[in-house]
C-alpha positions as CSV (number, residue, x, y, z in Angstrom):
1,M,0.2,0.1,0.0
2,S,3.2,2.4,0.9
3,V,4.6,2.0,-2.6
4,A,1.4,3.1,-4.2
5,V,1.2,6.5,-2.5
6,P,4.3,7.6,-3.5
7,E,4.1,5.7,-7.1
8,A,0.5,7.7,-7.9
9,V,1.8,11.6,-6.9
10,P,4.3,11.6,-9.6
11,A,1.9,9.8,-12.4
12,K,-1.0,12.1,-11.9
13,A,0.7,15.5,-11.1
14,E,2.9,15.0,-14.3
15,A,-0.2,13.4,-16.6
16,P,-2.9,16.0,-16.4
17,A,-0.1,19.0,-16.1
18,P,1.1,18.5,-20.0
19,E,-2.2,17.0,-21.1
20,K,-4.3,20.2,-19.8
21,K,-2.1,23.0,-20.8
22,P,-1.6,22.1,-24.6
23,R,-5.3,21.5,-24.9
24,R,-6.8,24.4,-24.0
25,P,-4.6,26.9,-25.9
26,A,-4.9,24.8,-28.8
27,R,-8.9,24.4,-29.0
28,R,-9.2,28.5,-28.1
29,R,-6.4,29.4,-30.3
30,P,-7.9,28.7,-34.0
31,A,-11.8,28.8,-32.5
32,R,-11.1,32.7,-32.1
33,K,-9.3,33.0,-35.5
34,K,-12.2,31.4,-37.4
35,S,-15.2,32.9,-35.4
36,E,-13.3,36.5,-34.6
37,P,-12.0,37.1,-31.5
38,E,-14.7,38.7,-29.9
39,S,-17.9,37.5,-31.4
40,G,-16.5,33.8,-31.2
41,A,-15.1,34.0,-27.7
42,V,-18.5,35.3,-26.5
43,T,-20.9,32.5,-28.5
44,E,-18.4,29.5,-27.7
45,E,-17.9,30.0,-24.2
C-alpha cells in the first residue's frame, strides 16, 4: 500500500499537467481566429 501512494503522486501530477495545458490553448486559438476574436469567444464560451 505504501508503494502505490508515492507512485500515484508523480504519475497524476505529470499526466494531467502536460495534457490540460496544450489542450486548452490549442482549442481556443483556432476557434477565435475562425469565428473572430470577440464574437467567437462570447458565442462559444
